[in-house]
N, C-alpha and C positions, 0 to 999 in steps of 0.2 A: 747209575738208576737216577731217575729224576725225582728230586724232592718235591713235595706237595706244594711247597711254598714258592718254588721257583716258577716265573712266568715262563710259558711256552711259547717260542717263536719259530714261526714256519719261514724257512729260507728257501726262496725260489730263485734259482739262477741255473742257466744251462752250462755254465763254466764250473767244472767239478772242483778246480782248485781254488776258485773264488768262493765256493761253498764251503769248502774245508776250512780256508782262513776265517770266513764269517762265523762259522760254528765255533771255532777255537776262541775267537774274540768274545763271542757270547757266553761261553762257559767260563771264560776267565772273568766276565762281569757279573756272573751270577745268574745266567739265563740257561734254561733248556732249549734245545732245538731239534726241529725236523728239517729234512732237506728234500727238496722236489727239483728235478731236473727240468721239467717243463710244465706248461700250464695245465695239461690234463691231469697229471700226477698231483699238482698243487690242490686242484679242486677236490680230488679224491681225499687226499690227506686232511683238507680242511672239514669235510663233512664226518670224517672219522674221528679225528683228534681234538677239533674245536680249540685251536691255538688261542693264545691271548693277543698275539700281534703278528702280522705277516710282513716280511722284508722281501720286496718284489723287484726284481731287475726289470727293466723296461724292455730290453732288446733280447728276444729270444726266438727261436725257431717255431713255427707252428702258431699256437696263441701267444701274441706278444703280452707284455706286461699290461697295456691298457685294456685289452679284452679280458685279461684274466682279473683284473681289478674290477671291471664291470660286472663279470660272472660271479665275483665273490659277493659282491653287494646284493646280488639277486638271491643268494644262498640263505637259507633260513638261519638266523642269527648272525648273517654277514653284514647286517646294516651297521652294526656298531663297533666291529672289530677294528683297531687301528691298523691301517695300511701304510707302510713307508716304502716309497719308490725309490730305486737306486738308479741314478742318471748320471751323465757326464757333467763336469763343471759348467761348460758353456752351452748346455742343451737346454736353453730356455722353453723352446717349443715343447719338449718332452715334458717339461715341468707344468706347463699349461695344460697339456693333454692330460697328465696325470691327475691334476686336480679336478678337470671335468669328468674324469672316469670314476672319481670317488676316493682318490687317495687322501690320507690324513695329512701326511707331511712327506718330505722328500730328503734324500741324503746323497751327496756327490761323491763320485770316485776320485782318488782311491780312498777307500773307507778306513778310517782310524778307529782303533778298537775302543779307546776311551771315549771319544766323541759319539760313537754309536751307542755305547752303554747309557751315556748321559742323556742322548736323544730318545732312546727307547723307554727309560724310566720317565722322562718328562711326559712322553706320550701316553704312557700308562697311567700316570697320575692324573693327567687331564681327563683320560677316559673314567677313571673311578669317580672323580669329581662329577663329571657329566652324569654318570649313572646315579650317584647320590641325589644330584639335583632333579633327575627325572622321577626318581622314587619319591622323593619329597613332594614333588608337584602331584604325582598321582595319589599320594595319600591325601594331600590337600584337596584335590579335585573330588576324590571319593568322599571326604569328609563333608565338601561343599554340597555335593549332589545327594548325599544321604540325610543330611540334616533337615529337620522340619523348620528350622529358622530361615527367614528371608535373607539371602546374602547377595550384595552388589559390590563389585570392585569397579570404582570409577576413576578416570583420569581427571586432570585439573580442568578440563574443558567440559566435564559432564558426559563423556562418552562412556558406555558400559563395556568394561573389558571382560569381566565374568559375571554370569548370573546363573543361580541354581534353580532346579525345578519348582522348589517351593515359592520362590519370587515370581516366576513366570506364571504360576497358578493363580497367584494372588493378584497380579497387576500387569498390565501390557508391558513388561520390560523385555528387551530382546538384545542378545549379545551383539555388539557392534553398533546398536542405536544409542540415542541420547535420552536421559531421563526427562520426562515430560515436566513443564514448568508447574502443572498442578500439584504434582507429587512433591517438587522441591519447595513449593510454598508451605507445605505441612511440616518441614523440617527448619531447624534454626538457619539464619543466613550463612552462606557458605564462607563469607568472611571470618565467621567464628570458629570454623572447622580447625583452623591451624592454630587459634590462640588458645585453645583448651589444652591442658596438660593430660596426657593419657587419652582416655576415650570421653567424648562428649555424649552425654545421654539425654534423651528426651521422649516424650510420648506423643503420638498423634493418632487420629482417627482417619481412615481412608476408606472410600467405597470400592470394593474389590470386584473382580470380574464376574463373581456370583451374584452381584447385586447388593449384597449385605454389607454393612459397615463393620469394619474391624479395627479394634485397638491394638496398636502395636508400640512395643518399647523398643526403641532405637538405640544403638551404640554405634558412633562414628569414630573411626581411627584412622589416622594418616599413615601412609607408609612412604618412605624416602628413596630418593634416587641414590646412585653411588656418590654423588657429590653431597648428599645430605639435605638437598632441597626436597620439599614436598612433590611427590610424584603422583599422588592420588589418594584416594581413600577407600576403606573398607567399610561398607555400611552394612550392619546386621539388625534385622528387625525379628523380635519375638513376638508372635501373636497371643496376646493375653486376654482376648475377648472372653473365653470361656471362664478363665479365672476371675475376670471382673464380674461376669454375670453371676458366678457362684458366690463371690463375695456379697454382690447386691442381694442375692436370695437369702444368704445366711443373714445380713443385716435386716432384710424384710422379716424373715420368720422369728428373729429375736424380739420383733415388736408387733407381730401379727399373728392371728390365728391361722393355721395351716389349712382348716376345713373351711371356713367361711371367708378368709381373707380380710377379715375385719381386723381393727387393732385389738391386741391382747391387753390382758389386765395391767401388764408391765407399762405399756404405753399410755394406757388410760390413767394410770396413776401419776406418771410424769406429766401429762397434760392437764390433769385435774389440779395438780399442784401449781402449774403455771397459771391456769385460770383463776385460782383462787387468789394468787398474788396480784394478777392484773385486775381481778374484780375489786380488791381492797384499794388498790391505787385510784381506781376510777369510780370507787363508791357504787359499784354494780352489784346485781344479784346473780346467782347461779341456780341451777335446779339439777339433781342427780335423780334419774328414774331407774330403779333396780328391777329388772323384769325377769320373772321365772315362768317357764311353761308349766301348765297344769297336767299332771299324770303322763309326763313324757316318758317315764320309765316303763309305763305299760306298752307303749308302742315299740321301744326297744326290745323288750322281753317277748312280745308276741310276733312281731314282723322281723326283728333281727336289726343289728346295727347299721347294716347298709342302709335301709329305709330310714332309721333314725338320722343317719348323717344327711341323706339327701333332705329330709324334712328340715333339718337345722340350716342347711344352705338356702332353701327356699324361704324360711322365716327370715334369715338375715336379709334377703332381697326385699322382702315385703316391709321390714322395718327401716331399711334405707329409704324406701319411698315415703314413709312417715314423716321424715325429718323436713325441716324448712328448707336447708341448704343441701345442695348435692355435694358439697365438700366436707364430707363426713370422715374421710380417712386423712390423718395428719401425716406429714412427711416426718422423718426423723433425723435431728430433732425439729422442733418448730419455734420459731420466734414470733412474738405479737406481730400483727393481730392473729388470734387464734380463730380456727373455723367456727361458724355459728354452732354447729351441732356435732357432736362426737358419738358414734355408735361403736361399741366394743363388745366382744364376747368374753364374759368373765370366766367361763368354763362350763362344762356340762350343758344344761339347758338354760342357762343364765346369761342375760345380756345386760349391758349398763349404758344408759344415754346420758350424755352430758349436754345440758342446754345452757349456753354460755351467755345469752342476751334474753332471758325472760322478762320483758319489760313490763308485762302484767302479771297480776298474781295468778290468773287463770290459764296462762300460757302452758305450762306443765299439764294442768289438766286437760286442755284441748288436745295436747300431744299424746297423753295417755289414752284418752278416749278414741283418737284416731287409730291408735295401735289396737285396742280391743276390737274395734270394728273391722280393721283390715285383717286380723288374725282369724276372726270368726267365720270368714268365707272358706270353704273347703280346700284342701290340697289334694292334688291327684299325683301320686308317686307310684311307679310301677303298676298301674292298674288298680292300686288302692286308693279309694277316697276317704282321706283322713279329716277329722275336724279336731282342731286344736284351740284351746284357750290359754289365757296367761293372766297372771296376778302381777300387779305393779305396785312397788312402794316408792314414794317421793320424799326426798328431803330437799331442803332449800338453803342456800347460803345468803346471808349470815345467820338466819333465823335458827335453822337446825343443827348449826355446826359451823366453825371457822377453820377447820383443817380437814384434810383428806380422810384420815381415819374415822373422824366423827361423823362426817357426812355420809360415808359408804356405810357405817354401822347402823346409823339411824334410817338409812334407805332401806337397809336388810331388814331392819325391825318392822318398817311399815309394810314391806313385802310379806313378812311372817304373818302379820295380822290381816292382811287382804286374803292370804290362803285360809287362814283360820276361819274367815267370815263368809266363806262359800266359793271363793275363787272367781276368776273371771271379772274382776273389777280392780280399782286401784285405791290406794289409801295414802293420804298425806301423813307424814310422821308428826307425832304430838308427844309432848312429855309423859301424858299419860300411859302411852304404849311402853315406854321403858320401864315404868313402875309396875305395868301389868306383865311385861316380859320377865322381869325380876321375879315377880310373884309366881309365874308359872314355872320358872326354874326351881324355886323353892318348892312349889307343890310337887313337882316331879320327883325331887329328892326325898321329900316326905312320904310320898306314895311308895317308892321303892322300899321304904323302911316299915311301911304300915303292916304288910303282910307278916314280917318277923316279929313285930311287937303285938300282932292280934288285935290290931285296930279296925279291921274290917268286920262288920257284924251283919248277920242276915235277920231280917225281920219278915215274918210271915204275915200277910195280910188275907184274912179269909174272904171267900166269895159266897154270898148268901143267895138263895133263891127267895125272891120277895114274896111268891106265892105261898110256899111251904114253910119259909122260915128256917130251912136247913141250910147247913154248910155244903156246898157242892164242889168246893175247891180252895186252893190258897195261892196267893202270888207271893213269890219270894223276892224280897227287896234288899239290895245291898246298901249298907250304910258305912260311912267311915267316921269314927269317933276319934278326932284328934284331940291330944291334950291341950293343945293350945287354941286351935281353931274351933273346937266343939265338933257339932255334927256338921259334915260337909256333904252337900246334896250331889247325887249322882251327876248331875248337869255340870258340876264344877270339876270333877276328878276323872269322869269316863273319857273325855276328850284327850286327856293326858295319857290314858293307859296305852 
């Protein structure tokens, strides 16, 4: 019985004695054998048993060895099976014809068992090595074809030996063609490809077949010939365009408002700090305008946040038009000189404007007035005609503060007073505002305590008919009797309630 590890050899010879001797030699050498007395029988056994090797005599009646060899090569699976032809020592013509018919090797008569065994093992090892090579190439080709990276295999003259679909889709690469000079110019000089240890990495931008520019990260690796010399290079490119765009978007959103695309508070603080440092060196002045929309919450509550967001976007566009310079958005980061004007969204319905070169005292006032006039015009959003006003507080460097926190705090204080004084106008910061603000904070605190301390008192004022002199009614008046401030008029504490 044949062992599963024994290679199976099909012996084809019309001489029964020779077949018997050959099979015995094969068995002694560790091979299993099948015997066929003619070509037709050999083809039948080949289809049924799928031998590992065929030992084929050349001279046979009917189908001779050459015809059988050609027929075997046409069989399914017959292209790769080793075929050794048996011929006479001086039969050179038969040897040539055997190779032409598809033979793998030949052996001459008389056959020596030891030589035959070694010859068969050598041929089978070569077959296995060839199969492993083909499997490896198939895996490599599948990997190359399936990967999304651009892969080129080039020889030393720049001819393309292999190219995958990702490369063909991106650029006019063609197997068997040459790499275009325009493409090579975007890579390091070819002379440097051999000098680098391992892979040579670089980055380049190319205009692809779709007309768009793509950013690719390249890795160039050499492969050697059998002698160790450079035979060519494998060029692998990874398209990092989307990653770069995502990185740029992340960097943009880190310093900009996603709704209005304006600089956000983080970027404003950075640029304001730089502007203060530059103004200090140049002995220049700055102005910070803190702007808040009046009664914006009412629009959000009545018409929804979508309308509110669209309104904020349109407000941002109008504010941009109010600035002296169109260069209102700073790159990240920015070196001097700074842009003339910087518009940022602080959050909610608040915007901050930095005027970096207010040469005259009334520059900030002119800008603020321009904003009030621009925003007073109606906004049309989703068939709604909306009227919006704003209040603006202004603080100036170095008069109202010499650092970022102080300038913003004082501009916010001025905004608070502008809103309290009727909205839709602007106020410059003054030191009196700070004292009034502190006083208001104290008053609010005392007012919260007034009810618990029974400091709120009702006074009834009679209403008298002058004709009859009779009391026809009373008016209830609320008074606040504070232990320190004394009697506080309603006009002072009711706005705080």
